[in-house]
gemmi code that builds the backbone of each chain (N, CA, C; Angstrom):
import gemmi

chains = {
    "A": [
        ("UNK", (0.831, -1.205, 0.000), (0.000, 0.000, 0.000), (0.864, 1.253, 0.000)),
        ("UNK", (2.184, 1.084, -0.049), (3.073, 2.229, 0.120), (3.076, 3.139, -1.108)),
        ("UNK", (2.579, 2.636, -2.261), (2.630, 3.431, -3.487), (1.499, 4.456, -3.582)),
        ("UNK", (0.568, 4.413, -2.627), (-0.555, 5.363, -2.663), (-0.058, 6.762, -2.300)),
        ("UNK", (-0.523, 7.771, -3.038), (-0.192, 9.149, -2.702), (-0.985, 9.558, -1.478)),
        ("UNK", (-0.312, 9.738, -0.353), (-1.007, 10.041, 0.888), (-1.029, 11.547, 1.173)),
        ("UNK", (-0.321, 12.321, 0.319), (-0.126, 13.732, 0.616), (-1.386, 14.560, 0.702)),
        ("UNK", (-2.337, 14.318, -0.202), (-3.497, 15.205, -0.279), (-4.768, 14.621, 0.305)),
        ("UNK", (-4.607, 13.520, 1.034), (-5.804, 12.860, 1.584), (-6.295, 13.617, 2.819)),
        ("UNK", (-7.621, 13.659, 3.034), (-8.105, 14.279, 4.276), (-7.624, 13.467, 5.473)),
        ("UNK", (-7.245, 14.152, 6.540), (-6.682, 13.478, 7.707), (-7.723, 13.332, 8.805)),
        ("UNK", (-7.677, 12.196, 9.489), (-8.521, 12.045, 10.672), (-7.787, 12.717, 11.826)),
        ("UNK", (-8.496, 13.025, 12.956), (-7.815, 13.705, 14.071), (-6.565, 12.946, 14.501)),
        ("UNK", (-5.510, 13.702, 14.717), (-4.234, 13.079, 15.072), (-4.283, 12.501, 16.481)),
        ("UNK", (-3.499, 11.456, 16.697), (-3.436, 10.759, 17.986), (-3.165, 11.715, 19.139)),
        ("UNK", (-2.382, 12.797, 18.843), (-1.981, 13.702, 19.923), (-3.114, 14.617, 20.393)),
        ("UNK", (-4.117, 14.853, 19.513), (-5.199, 15.748, 19.933), (-6.440, 14.955, 20.306)),
        ("UNK", (-6.341, 13.640, 20.289), (-7.474, 12.773, 20.524), (-7.411, 12.295, 21.960)),
        ("UNK", (-8.449, 12.583, 22.756), (-8.432, 12.141, 24.145), (-8.695, 10.644, 24.179)),
        ("UNK", (-7.691, 9.914, 24.654), (-7.788, 8.463, 24.601), (-8.726, 7.939, 25.682)),
        ("UNK", (-9.677, 7.081, 25.311), (-10.524, 6.478, 26.331), (-9.713, 5.512, 27.199)),
        ("UNK", (-10.200, 5.281, 28.411), (-9.471, 4.433, 29.358), (-9.148, 3.042, 28.790)),
        ("UNK", (-10.080, 2.374, 28.091), (-9.716, 1.064, 27.541), (-8.541, 1.140, 26.561)),
        ("UNK", (-8.401, 2.268, 25.836), (-7.283, 2.416, 24.903), (-5.966, 2.572, 25.656)),
        ("UNK", (-5.996, 3.383, 26.723), (-4.785, 3.595, 27.527), (-4.351, 2.283, 28.171)),
        ("UNK", (-5.318, 1.559, 28.741), (-4.968, 0.302, 29.405), (-4.492, -0.729, 28.383)),
        ("UNK", (-4.991, -0.630, 27.153), (-4.561, -1.563, 26.115), (-3.112, -1.303, 25.717)),
        ("UNK", (-2.761, -0.006, 25.562), (-1.375, 0.330, 25.206), (-0.429, -0.080, 26.335)),
        ("UNK", (-0.903, 0.082, 27.586), (-0.081, -0.305, 28.746), (0.244, -1.805, 28.729)),
        ("UNK", (-0.659, -2.602, 28.146), (-0.394, -4.051, 28.070), (0.868, -4.286, 27.252)),
        ("UNK", (0.975, -3.574, 26.122), (2.152, -3.765, 25.267), (3.416, -3.271, 25.984)),
        ("UNK", (3.316, -2.110, 26.639), (4.488, -1.554, 27.329), (4.945, -2.496, 28.446)),
        ("UNK", (3.978, -2.982, 29.252), (4.366, -3.887, 30.340), (4.889, -5.208, 29.789)),
        ("UNK", (4.357, -5.639, 28.636), (4.846, -6.878, 28.017), (6.314, -6.772, 27.661)),
        ("UNK", (6.694, -5.614, 27.093), (8.098, -5.413, 26.718), (8.958, -5.275, 27.981)),
        ("UNK", (8.401, -4.649, 29.031), (9.130, -4.531, 30.298), (9.390, -5.912, 30.896)),
        ("UNK", (8.414, -6.824, 30.741), (8.573, -8.181, 31.276), (9.716, -8.923, 30.580)),
        ("UNK", (9.976, -8.576, 29.318), (11.099, -9.158, 28.579), (12.400, -8.795, 29.306)),
        ("UNK", (12.480, -7.554, 29.775), (13.638, -7.122, 30.565), (13.720, -7.859, 31.885)),
        ("UNK", (12.552, -8.076, 32.513), (12.514, -8.821, 33.775), (13.059, -10.233, 33.582)),
        ("UNK", (12.716, -10.868, 32.448), (13.186, -12.234, 32.177), (14.713, -12.277, 32.178)),
        ("UNK", (15.344, -11.225, 31.614), (16.810, -11.165, 31.586), (17.354, -11.125, 33.018)),
        ("UNK", (16.740, -10.307, 33.876), (17.192, -10.190, 35.274), (17.055, -11.523, 36.007)),
        ("UNK", (15.904, -12.181, 35.834), (15.657, -13.451, 36.528), (16.670, -14.503, 36.088)),
        ("UNK", (16.903, -14.577, 34.762), (17.837, -15.578, 34.246), (19.265, -15.262, 34.699)),
        ("UNK", (19.617, -13.977, 34.747), (20.953, -13.600, 35.229), (21.140, -14.054, 36.673)),
        ("UNK", (20.092, -13.891, 37.478), (20.133, -14.294, 38.892), (20.277, -15.810, 39.020)),
        ("UNK", (19.485, -16.562, 38.207), (19.554, -18.032, 38.242), (20.931, -18.512, 37.788)),
        ("UNK", (21.453, -17.887, 36.723), (22.760, -18.295, 36.195), (23.854, -18.018, 37.219)),
        ("UNK", (23.745, -16.874, 37.899), (24.739, -16.537, 38.923), (24.686, -17.556, 40.056)),
        ("UNK", (23.452, -17.951, 40.460), (23.313, -18.952, 41.523), (23.897, -20.286, 41.083)),
        ("UNK", (23.778, -20.597, 39.791), (24.287, -21.867, 39.275), (25.794, -21.827, 39.072)),
        ("UNK", (26.379, -20.629, 39.002), (27.803, -20.519, 38.695), (28.665, -20.612, 39.951)),
        ("UNK", (28.586, -19.601, 40.815), (29.423, -19.622, 42.017), (28.820, -18.707, 43.072)),
        ("UNK", (29.282, -18.867, 44.300), (28.763, -18.044, 45.395), (29.110, -16.576, 45.179)),
        ("UNK", (30.317, -16.343, 44.614), (30.771, -14.971, 44.397), (29.874, -14.270, 43.374)),
        ("UNK", (29.605, -14.981, 42.251), (28.740, -14.417, 41.207), (27.341, -14.170, 41.773)),
        ("UNK", (26.865, -15.131, 42.580), (25.528, -14.989, 43.168), (25.451, -13.762, 44.058)),
        ("UNK", (26.511, -13.567, 44.886), (26.522, -12.423, 45.799), (26.419, -11.101, 45.050)),
        ("UNK", (27.106, -11.025, 43.888), (27.088, -9.778, 43.109), (25.687, -9.514, 42.558)),
        ("UNK", (25.117, -10.514, 41.832), (23.802, -10.319, 41.188), (22.708, -10.189, 42.241)),
        ("UNK", (22.776, -11.034, 43.282), (21.768, -10.975, 44.344), (21.842, -9.637, 45.079)),
        ("UNK", (23.079, -9.141, 45.247), (23.266, -7.846, 45.898), (22.592, -6.726, 45.128)),
        ("UNK", (22.682, -6.802, 43.771), (22.047, -5.767, 42.941), (20.522, -5.881, 43.035)),
        ("UNK", (20.001, -7.118, 42.929), (18.547, -7.300, 42.899), (17.886, -7.032, 44.242)),
        ("UNK", (18.637, -7.208, 45.350), (18.017, -7.001, 46.658), (18.413, -5.652, 47.272)),
        ("UNK", (19.134, -4.821, 46.496), (19.431, -3.472, 46.976), (18.150, -2.628, 46.926)),
        ("UNK", (18.232, -1.395, 47.409), (17.031, -0.539, 47.416), (16.527, -0.309, 45.991)),
        ("UNK", (17.477, -0.006, 45.079), (17.118, 0.212, 43.680), (16.551, -1.071, 43.080)),
        ("UNK", (17.188, -2.215, 43.431), (16.712, -3.517, 42.961), (15.300, -3.796, 43.435)),
        ("UNK", (15.034, -3.453, 44.707), (13.685, -3.645, 45.247), (12.667, -2.824, 44.462)),
        ("UNK", (13.032, -1.570, 44.156), (12.133, -0.708, 43.382), (11.863, -1.310, 42.010)),
        ("UNK", (12.963, -1.778, 41.352), (12.823, -2.368, 40.018), (11.943, -3.616, 40.090)),
        ("UNK", (12.184, -4.461, 41.104), (11.409, -5.699, 41.217), (9.946, -5.408, 41.541)),
        ("UNK", (9.691, -4.334, 42.318), (8.295, -3.969, 42.595), (7.606, -3.516, 41.309)),
        ("UNK", (8.331, -2.683, 40.548), (7.795, -2.236, 39.253), (7.562, -3.411, 38.320)),
        ("UNK", (8.513, -4.355, 38.330), (8.396, -5.527, 37.463), (7.209, -6.386, 37.890)),
        ("UNK", (7.006, -6.511, 39.212), (5.866, -7.300, 39.709), (4.563, -6.656, 39.266)),
        ("UNK", (4.501, -5.315, 39.365), (3.296, -4.608, 38.923), (3.058, -4.859, 37.431)),
        ("UNK", (4.154, -4.713, 36.631), (4.041, -4.890, 35.176), (3.579, -6.302, 34.842)),
        ("UNK", (4.155, -7.280, 35.550), (3.820, -8.679, 35.274), (2.370, -8.973, 35.627)),
        ("UNK", (1.918, -8.511, 36.800), (0.518, -8.705, 37.203), (-0.404, -7.978, 36.240)),
        ("UNK", (-0.044, -6.729, 35.884), (-0.888, -5.939, 35.000), (-1.035, -6.627, 33.652)),
        ("UNK", (0.119, -7.073, 33.126), (0.108, -7.717, 31.816), (-0.743, -8.980, 31.847)),
        ("UNK", (-0.637, -9.724, 32.955), (-1.408, -10.958, 33.086), (-2.909, -10.654, 33.077)),
        ("UNK", (-3.316, -9.634, 33.852), (-4.734, -9.253, 33.882), (-5.188, -8.757, 32.505)),
        ("UNK", (-4.304, -8.007, 31.841), (-4.635, -7.471, 30.523), (-4.853, -8.565, 29.499)),
        ("UNK", (-3.955, -9.556, 29.534), (-4.090, -10.673, 28.603), (-5.317, -11.504, 28.926)),
        ("UNK", (-5.607, -11.607, 30.216), (-6.814, -12.336, 30.639), (-8.043, -11.644, 30.043)),
        ("UNK", (-8.020, -10.297, 30.057), (-9.125, -9.548, 29.482), (-9.259, -9.854, 27.989)),
        ("UNK", (-8.101, -9.962, 27.310), (-8.156, -10.276, 25.883), (-8.716, -11.671, 25.632)),
        ("UNK", (-8.377, -12.613, 26.508), (-8.915, -13.972, 26.363), (-10.427, -13.937, 26.555)),
        ("UNK", (-10.887, -13.164, 27.568), (-12.331, -13.048, 27.821), (-13.027, -12.423, 26.614)),
        ("UNK", (-12.415, -11.345, 26.079), (-12.986, -10.699, 24.892), (-13.039, -11.659, 23.722)),
        ("UNK", (-11.957, -12.439, 23.587), (-11.843, -13.351, 22.452), (-12.917, -14.428, 22.495)),
        ("UNK", (-13.340, -14.778, 23.721), (-14.386, -15.789, 23.854), (-15.768, -15.165, 23.632)),
        ("UNK", (-15.781, -13.832, 23.440), (-17.029, -13.165, 23.085), (-17.783, -12.548, 24.238)),
        ("UNK", (-17.152, -12.454, 25.406), (-17.833, -11.880, 26.565), (-17.335, -10.464, 26.863)),
        ("UNK", (-18.170, -9.684, 27.543), (-17.784, -8.401, 28.143), (-17.224, -7.396, 27.153)),
        ("UNK", (-17.744, -7.391, 25.916), (-17.218, -6.455, 24.921), (-17.921, -5.102, 24.956)),
        ("UNK", (-18.960, -4.948, 25.777), (-19.672, -3.671, 25.844), (-18.763, -2.606, 26.481)),
        ("UNK", (-18.907, -1.346, 26.000), (-17.993, -0.283, 26.439), (-18.030, -0.041, 27.954)),
        ("UNK", (-19.223, 0.064, 28.600), (-19.208, 0.297, 30.058), (-18.460, -0.805, 30.805)),
        ("UNK", (-18.608, -2.069, 30.359), (-17.903, -3.172, 31.020), (-16.400, -3.061, 30.754)),
        ("UNK", (-16.031, -2.686, 29.517), (-14.611, -2.531, 29.176), (-13.976, -1.460, 30.059)),
        ("UNK", (-14.732, -0.375, 30.321), (-14.188, 0.688, 31.175), (-14.036, 0.215, 32.615)),
        ("UNK", (-15.019, -0.556, 33.089), (-14.919, -1.097, 34.450), (-13.730, -2.052, 34.549)),
        ("UNK", (-13.544, -2.871, 33.506), (-12.421, -3.812, 33.528), (-11.082, -3.074, 33.505)),
        ("UNK", (-11.038, -1.924, 32.799), (-9.805, -1.125, 32.773), (-9.426, -0.683, 34.178)),
        ("UNK", (-10.418, -0.167, 34.903), (-10.168, 0.276, 36.280), (-9.769, -0.918, 37.134)),
        ("UNK", (-10.463, -2.049, 36.922), (-10.169, -3.255, 37.698), (-8.744, -3.742, 37.447)),
        ("UNK", (-8.266, -3.604, 36.189), (-6.898, -4.033, 35.869), (-5.875, -3.176, 36.601)),
        ("UNK", (-6.082, -1.848, 36.548), (-5.131, -0.935, 37.200), (-5.125, -1.165, 38.709)),
        ("UNK", (-6.332, -1.252, 39.291), (-6.434, -1.457, 40.735), (-5.932, -2.849, 41.106)),
        ("UNK", (-6.333, -3.846, 40.320), (-5.953, -5.231, 40.608), (-4.450, -5.424, 40.579)),
        ("UNK", (-3.792, -4.847, 39.573), (-2.335, -4.986, 39.467), (-1.650, -4.338, 40.666)),
        ("UNK", (-2.173, -3.169, 41.075), (-1.576, -2.470, 42.214), (-1.746, -3.288, 43.490)),
        ("UNK", (-2.952, -3.800, 43.717), (-3.212, -4.609, 44.914), (-2.330, -5.859, 44.909)),
        ("UNK", (-2.261, -6.539, 43.763), (-1.472, -7.777, 43.673), (0.025, -7.498, 43.848)),
        ("UNK", (0.500, -6.363, 43.299), (1.918, -6.023, 43.454), (2.241, -5.715, 44.916)),
        ("UNK", (1.347, -4.971, 45.573), (1.547, -4.665, 46.999), (1.503, -5.954, 47.820)),
        ("UNK", (0.546, -6.835, 47.496), (0.421, -8.121, 48.184), (1.711, -8.930, 48.005)),
        ("UNK", (2.251, -8.935, 46.766), (3.493, -9.653, 46.496), (4.626, -9.089, 47.335)),
        ("UNK", (4.705, -7.742, 47.381), (5.786, -7.098, 48.128), (5.688, -7.425, 49.612)),
        ("UNK", (4.468, -7.524, 50.136), (4.289, -7.806, 51.567), (4.588, -9.276, 51.861)),
        ("UNK", (4.076, -10.173, 51.005), (4.202, -11.610, 51.278), (5.636, -12.097, 51.101)),
        ("UNK", (6.318, -11.673, 50.035), (7.649, -12.246, 49.767), (8.797, -11.346, 50.244)),
    ],
    "B": [
        ("UNK", (-7.440, 8.355, -7.836), (-6.568, 7.555, -6.966), (-6.344, 8.230, -5.619)),
        ("UNK", (-6.536, 9.545, -5.582), (-6.152, 10.266, -4.371), (-6.904, 9.810, -3.141)),
        ("UNK", (-8.161, 9.423, -3.340), (-8.964, 9.088, -2.163), (-9.149, 7.578, -1.978)),
        ("UNK", (-8.375, 6.809, -2.708), (-8.461, 5.359, -2.579), (-7.791, 4.924, -1.268)),
        ("UNK", (-8.573, 4.305, -0.387), (-8.013, 3.904, 0.906), (-7.468, 2.479, 0.833)),
        ("UNK", (-6.668, 2.134, 1.823), (-6.093, 0.787, 1.899), (-7.204, -0.262, 1.901)),
        ("UNK", (-8.279, 0.055, 2.627), (-9.370, -0.908, 2.735), (-9.979, -1.198, 1.370)),
        ("UNK", (-10.194, -0.112, 0.579), (-10.784, -0.294, -0.744), (-9.872, -1.108, -1.650)),
        ("UNK", (-8.573, -0.875, -1.510), (-7.610, -1.603, -2.356), (-7.584, -3.080, -2.012)),
        ("UNK", (-7.832, -3.397, -0.727), (-7.743, -4.795, -0.291), (-9.050, -5.543, -0.528)),
        ("UNK", (-10.148, -4.786, -0.665), (-11.452, -5.420, -0.765), (-11.554, -6.316, -2.003)),
        ("UNK", (-12.092, -7.531, -1.792), (-12.299, -8.437, -2.912), (-11.124, -9.350, -3.186)),
        ("UNK", (-10.002, -9.116, -2.526), (-8.815, -9.944, -2.771), (-8.811, -11.213, -1.915)),
        ("UNK", (-9.758, -11.315, -0.995), (-9.796, -12.490, -0.124), (-8.936, -12.276, 1.101)),
        ("UNK", (-8.980, -13.261, 2.006), (-8.203, -13.120, 3.238), (-6.727, -13.409, 2.963)),
        ("UNK", (-5.881, -13.012, 3.903), (-4.446, -13.257, 3.743), (-4.120, -14.735, 3.962)),
        ("UNK", (-5.043, -15.480, 4.540), (-4.900, -16.908, 4.838), (-3.750, -17.195, 5.795)),
        ("UNK", (-3.386, -16.214, 6.553), (-2.338, -16.425, 7.546), (-2.538, -15.422, 8.675)),
        ("UNK", (-1.969, -15.691, 9.834), (-2.061, -14.726, 10.934), (-2.917, -15.216, 12.076)),
        ("UNK", (-3.969, -16.016, 11.754), (-4.831, -16.485, 12.836), (-4.076, -17.413, 13.777)),
        ("UNK", (-3.108, -18.140, 13.240), (-2.331, -19.069, 14.069), (-1.603, -18.327, 15.185)),
        ("UNK", (-0.992, -17.183, 14.818), (-0.251, -16.404, 15.819), (-1.183, -15.912, 16.925)),
        ("UNK", (-2.372, -15.475, 16.488), (-3.335, -14.969, 17.467), (-3.755, -16.087, 18.423)),
        ("UNK", (-4.054, -17.249, 17.864), (-4.485, -18.394, 18.669), (-3.380, -18.811, 19.632)),
        ("UNK", (-2.141, -18.786, 19.138), (-0.976, -19.128, 19.953), (-0.870, -18.187, 21.162)),
        ("UNK", (-1.108, -16.888, 20.914), (-1.041, -15.914, 22.011), (-2.149, -16.177, 23.023)),
        ("UNK", (-3.338, -16.535, 22.553), (-4.463, -16.788, 23.459), (-4.164, -18.006, 24.338)),
        ("UNK", (-3.598, -19.059, 23.717), (-3.287, -20.291, 24.461), (-2.214, -19.996, 25.511)),
        ("UNK", (-1.121, -19.310, 25.083), (-0.044, -19.065, 26.051), (-0.504, -18.066, 27.114)),
        ("UNK", (-1.407, -17.128, 26.755), (-1.962, -16.215, 27.770), (-2.677, -17.012, 28.849)),
        ("UNK", (-3.536, -17.946, 28.410), (-4.310, -18.741, 29.365), (-3.376, -19.570, 30.244)),
        ("UNK", (-2.336, -20.147, 29.629), (-1.385, -20.964, 30.398), (-0.654, -20.101, 31.417)),
        ("UNK", (-0.316, -18.876, 31.013), (0.473, -18.006, 31.893), (-0.361, -17.440, 33.046)),
        ("UNK", (-1.678, -17.379, 32.871), (-2.523, -16.929, 33.976), (-2.374, -17.900, 35.158)),
        ("UNK", (-2.081, -19.174, 34.855), (-1.829, -20.151, 35.917), (-0.365, -20.086, 36.366)),
        ("UNK", (0.550, -20.016, 35.378), (1.979, -20.124, 35.691), (2.551, -18.898, 36.398)),
        ("UNK", (2.121, -17.699, 35.966), (2.737, -16.476, 36.500), (2.550, -16.326, 38.016)),
        ("UNK", (1.321, -16.507, 38.558), (1.209, -16.403, 40.025), (2.081, -17.438, 40.734)),
        ("UNK", (2.101, -18.674, 40.225), (2.937, -19.713, 40.847), (4.398, -19.297, 40.813)),
        ("UNK", (4.833, -18.748, 39.667), (6.236, -18.347, 39.539), (6.554, -17.179, 40.467)),
        ("UNK", (5.665, -16.165, 40.497), (5.940, -14.978, 41.318), (6.145, -15.381, 42.776)),
        ("UNK", (5.284, -16.281, 43.277), (5.387, -16.612, 44.696), (6.505, -17.603, 44.998)),
        ("UNK", (6.856, -18.508, 44.042), (8.009, -19.388, 44.300), (9.307, -18.591, 44.166)),
        ("UNK", (9.416, -17.811, 43.080), (10.637, -17.023, 42.873), (10.784, -15.988, 43.983)),
        ("UNK", (9.660, -15.380, 44.361), (9.676, -14.361, 45.405), (10.166, -14.900, 46.732)),
        ("UNK", (9.792, -16.142, 47.061), (10.241, -16.670, 48.351), (11.702, -17.110, 48.289)),
        ("UNK", (12.227, -17.385, 47.075), (13.651, -17.730, 46.954), (14.515, -16.468, 46.995)),
        ("UNK", (14.022, -15.394, 46.346), (14.778, -14.144, 46.276), (14.937, -13.562, 47.680)),
        ("UNK", (16.162, -13.199, 48.014), (16.404, -12.652, 49.339), (17.020, -13.673, 50.279)),
        ("UNK", (17.006, -14.955, 49.870), (17.634, -15.990, 50.681), (19.143, -15.993, 50.492)),
        ("UNK", (19.841, -16.753, 51.357), (21.291, -16.870, 51.189), (21.584, -17.812, 50.024)),
        ("UNK", (22.876, -17.876, 49.638), (23.300, -18.727, 48.532), (22.865, -20.174, 48.760)),
        ("UNK", (23.118, -20.694, 49.975), (22.787, -22.095, 50.274), (21.280, -22.328, 50.217)),
        ("UNK", (20.512, -21.363, 50.743), (19.046, -21.497, 50.725), (18.507, -21.543, 49.296)),
        ("UNK", (19.068, -20.662, 48.438), (18.601, -20.603, 47.049), (18.918, -21.910, 46.330)),
        ("UNK", (20.142, -22.421, 46.519), (20.544, -23.695, 45.887), (19.591, -24.808, 46.341)),
        ("UNK", (19.330, -24.857, 47.657), (18.467, -25.908, 48.203), (17.041, -25.761, 47.670)),
        ("UNK", (16.585, -24.490, 47.584), (15.210, -24.250, 47.139), (15.013, -24.707, 45.694)),
        ("UNK", (15.958, -24.326, 44.811), (15.792, -24.679, 43.397), (16.262, -26.100, 43.081)),
        ("UNK", (16.716, -26.848, 44.098), (16.978, -28.276, 43.894), (15.689, -29.071, 44.053)),
        ("UNK", (14.656, -28.429, 44.658), (13.371, -29.105, 44.812), (12.630, -29.107, 43.477)),
        ("UNK", (11.874, -30.189, 43.196), (11.230, -30.276, 41.870), (10.209, -29.182, 41.593)),
        ("UNK", (9.331, -28.868, 42.558), (8.221, -27.956, 42.254), (8.679, -26.561, 41.808)),
        ("UNK", (9.530, -25.871, 42.608), (9.958, -24.543, 42.154), (10.735, -24.595, 40.842)),
        ("UNK", (11.547, -25.661, 40.668), (12.368, -25.751, 39.454), (11.502, -25.968, 38.221)),
        ("UNK", (10.482, -26.858, 38.327), (9.615, -27.127, 37.172), (8.769, -25.897, 36.851)),
        ("UNK", (8.259, -25.212, 37.885), (7.481, -23.992, 37.656), (8.340, -22.945, 36.940)),
        ("UNK", (9.588, -22.787, 37.422), (10.478, -21.795, 36.804), (10.764, -22.158, 35.354)),
        ("UNK", (11.014, -23.457, 35.084), (11.334, -23.880, 33.712), (10.139, -23.662, 32.789)),
        ("UNK", (8.951, -24.061, 33.246), (7.745, -23.895, 32.415), (7.468, -22.419, 32.144)),
        ("UNK", (7.560, -21.599, 33.192), (7.291, -20.170, 33.030), (8.305, -19.547, 32.080)),
        ("UNK", (9.554, -19.998, 32.200), (10.609, -19.482, 31.344), (10.319, -19.779, 29.872)),
        ("UNK", (9.991, -21.031, 29.558), (9.773, -21.408, 28.155), (8.500, -20.759, 27.616)),
        ("UNK", (7.373, -20.966, 28.310), (6.089, -20.435, 27.812), (6.110, -18.906, 27.854)),
        ("UNK", (6.615, -18.352, 28.961), (6.612, -16.900, 29.149), (7.508, -16.179, 28.167)),
        ("UNK", (8.732, -16.643, 27.988), (9.653, -15.920, 27.107), (9.199, -16.029, 25.647)),
        ("UNK", (8.660, -17.191, 25.247), (8.157, -17.294, 23.871), (6.960, -16.358, 23.669)),
        ("UNK", (6.114, -16.253, 24.700), (4.967, -15.343, 24.648), (5.444, -13.885, 24.518)),
        ("UNK", (6.461, -13.538, 25.321), (6.989, -12.163, 25.270), (7.719, -11.903, 23.958)),
        ("UNK", (8.345, -12.960, 23.413), (9.015, -12.815, 22.117), (7.976, -12.413, 21.060)),
        ("UNK", (6.823, -13.094, 21.055), (5.772, -12.736, 20.091), (5.244, -11.329, 20.353)),
        ("UNK", (5.157, -10.973, 21.653), (4.703, -9.641, 22.044), (5.629, -8.575, 21.438)),
        ("UNK", (6.943, -8.780, 21.634), (7.933, -7.814, 21.150), (7.960, -7.816, 19.618)),
        ("UNK", (7.880, -9.011, 19.008), (7.916, -9.079, 17.543), (6.680, -8.421, 16.932)),
        ("UNK", (5.524, -8.548, 17.603), (4.316, -7.849, 17.139), (4.544, -6.346, 17.118)),
        ("UNK", (5.170, -5.852, 18.205), (5.436, -4.416, 18.302), (6.400, -3.989, 17.196)),
        ("UNK", (7.411, -4.822, 16.924), (8.388, -4.482, 15.878), (7.703, -4.423, 14.517)),
        ("UNK", (6.845, -5.425, 14.229), (6.125, -5.442, 12.952), (5.268, -4.180, 12.812)),
        ("UNK", (4.685, -3.720, 13.928), (3.825, -2.535, 13.880), (4.605, -1.234, 13.674)),
        ("UNK", (5.765, -1.102, 14.330), (6.417, 0.214, 14.365), (7.710, 0.321, 13.564)),
        ("UNK", (8.412, -0.790, 13.316), (9.691, -0.711, 12.600), (9.519, -1.374, 11.234)),
        ("UNK", (9.932, -0.683, 10.178), (9.706, -1.235, 8.846), (11.019, -1.405, 8.087)),
        ("UNK", (10.960, -2.096, 6.960), (12.124, -2.269, 6.095), (13.167, -3.189, 6.690)),
        ("UNK", (14.413, -2.968, 6.298), (15.518, -3.828, 6.735), (15.658, -3.780, 8.257)),
        ("UNK", (15.537, -2.579, 8.828), (15.661, -2.440, 10.284), (14.618, -3.305, 10.987)),
        ("UNK", (13.416, -3.328, 10.441), (12.345, -4.130, 11.020), (12.675, -5.609, 10.993)),
        ("UNK", (13.200, -6.075, 9.830), (13.554, -7.497, 9.707), (14.648, -7.869, 10.702)),
        ("UNK", (15.681, -6.994, 10.786), (16.813, -7.276, 11.686), (16.337, -7.302, 13.138)),
        ("UNK", (15.503, -6.313, 13.504), (15.011, -6.244, 14.881), (14.160, -7.469, 15.198)),
        ("UNK", (13.365, -7.919, 14.223), (12.496, -9.084, 14.396), (13.331, -10.326, 14.703)),
        ("UNK", (14.381, -10.529, 13.898), (15.254, -11.699, 14.091), (16.010, -11.566, 15.412)),
        ("UNK", (16.477, -10.350, 15.726), (17.230, -10.136, 16.964), (16.368, -10.447, 18.185)),
        ("UNK", (15.092, -10.017, 18.142), (14.193, -10.283, 19.271), (14.021, -11.792, 19.471)),
        ("UNK", (13.939, -12.522, 18.347), (13.826, -13.978, 18.432), (15.082, -14.599, 19.009)),
        ("UNK", (16.249, -14.125, 18.541), (17.529, -14.672, 19.006), (17.700, -14.437, 20.508)),
        ("UNK", (17.366, -13.228, 20.952), (17.486, -12.905, 22.385), (16.601, -13.848, 23.209)),
        ("UNK", (15.381, -14.090, 22.706), (14.448, -14.959, 23.436), (15.039, -16.350, 23.627)),
        ("UNK", (15.596, -16.920, 22.555), (16.137, -18.284, 22.654), (17.370, -18.316, 23.535)),
        ("UNK", (18.177, -17.246, 23.518), (19.342, -17.192, 24.410), (18.882, -17.168, 25.868)),
        ("UNK", (17.842, -16.361, 26.160), (17.320, -16.291, 27.536), (16.816, -17.667, 27.961)),
        ("UNK", (16.059, -18.343, 27.087), (15.492, -19.652, 27.433), (16.611, -20.669, 27.673)),
        ("UNK", (17.563, -20.746, 26.741), (18.635, -21.742, 26.860), (19.464, -21.490, 28.112)),
        ("UNK", (19.801, -20.220, 28.364), (20.606, -19.883, 29.546), (19.864, -20.216, 30.828)),
        ("UNK", (18.589, -19.855, 30.869), (17.779, -20.118, 32.054), (17.633, -21.602, 32.329)),
        ("UNK", (17.388, -22.384, 31.282), (17.234, -23.826, 31.471), (18.548, -24.452, 31.925)),
        ("UNK", (19.673, -23.990, 31.346), (20.988, -24.478, 31.776), (21.187, -24.216, 33.269)),
        ("UNK", (20.882, -22.982, 33.678), (21.068, -22.612, 35.095), (20.188, -23.469, 35.996)),
        ("UNK", (18.919, -23.690, 35.585), (18.003, -24.476, 36.408), (18.472, -25.924, 36.533)),
        ("UNK", (18.939, -26.493, 35.419), (19.422, -27.887, 35.456), (20.631, -27.981, 36.362)),
        ("UNK", (21.535, -27.005, 36.235), (22.757, -27.035, 37.057), (22.420, -26.858, 38.538)),
        ("UNK", (21.432, -26.011, 38.833), (21.015, -25.818, 40.229), (20.389, -27.087, 40.791)),
        ("UNK", (19.629, -27.785, 39.941), (18.888, -28.949, 40.422), (19.793, -30.156, 40.632)),
        ("UNK", (20.875, -30.252, 39.859), (21.726, -31.455, 39.916), (22.888, -31.299, 40.897)),
    ],
}
model = gemmi.Model(1)
for chain_id, residues in chains.items():
    chain = gemmi.Chain(chain_id)
    for i, (resn, *xyz) in enumerate(residues, 1):
        res = gemmi.Residue()
        res.name, res.seqid = resn, gemmi.SeqId(i, " ")
        for name, pos in zip(("N", "CA", "C"), xyz):
            atom = gemmi.Atom()
            atom.name, atom.element = name, gemmi.Element(name[0])
            atom.pos, atom.b_iso = gemmi.Position(*pos), 0.0
            res.add_atom(atom)
        chain.add_residue(res)
    model.add_chain(chain)
structure = gemmi.Structure()
structure.add_model(model)
structure.setup_entities()
C-alpha cells in the first residue's frame, strides 16, 4: 500500500489531539508492560545463572537485585507482570465473546489498574 | 486515486490466509500463563532474598524448578511474540527485519541460559 499518494488525503484527528478512552490507555499499557517483562526475564535468568555458577557471582547479582534500587525495580516488574497478566486475561475473555460492551470494558480497565496495584503490593508484603 | 483507501484496495482480494495461528498461539499461552505467573511470582519471590545455600536448596526441589522452567519457556516465547508484534507494527524495512530476528535470538538465548542454570542448580 506504500505506493498510494497520501499527501493530499483528508486526515482524521491526530493521535496527539485525541483524548484516549481508558480502555485504549490500558490496552497500550499491556504492550508496554509486556516489553518490560522481557527485561525482567533477563534479570531473573541472570540471577539463576549466577546462583548456578558460584557463590561470588551470586553475591554480586543478588546484591544488585536485593538493593534498594533492585527492590524498586522488582516492585515495578511485579506490577508490570501482574498488570500484563490481567490485561491478557481480558483479551482472552474478549476473544471468547464476553464483556465487549464499552461500560464493562471501562470497568475492567479500572479493575486491571487497581488489581495490578493490589497484587503487586500483596506480592511485596508476602515475599 | 487520491482518495483510494487501503481498505478499498484490499477489498475483494480475499483473506491473507495467515495470521490467525499467531493470534491463537497468544491466546493459548496467555491462558497458560494466567496459571503459571502467580505460581512463579510466589516461588521465585520466596527464593529471592535468601542466602546462597538457601537458594541452591530451594531450586533443587522439583516444584519450584519445574514452575520456573515452564514459566521461562512459555513466558519468554509469549513475550518474544509480544515484542515481535510491536516491531512489525512500528519498525519497517531492513531495520524491522533485523530487529524481528534479533528479538527472536534474544528470546532463545534467555530460554537456553535459564534452562541451563536451572538444570545445574537442580543437579
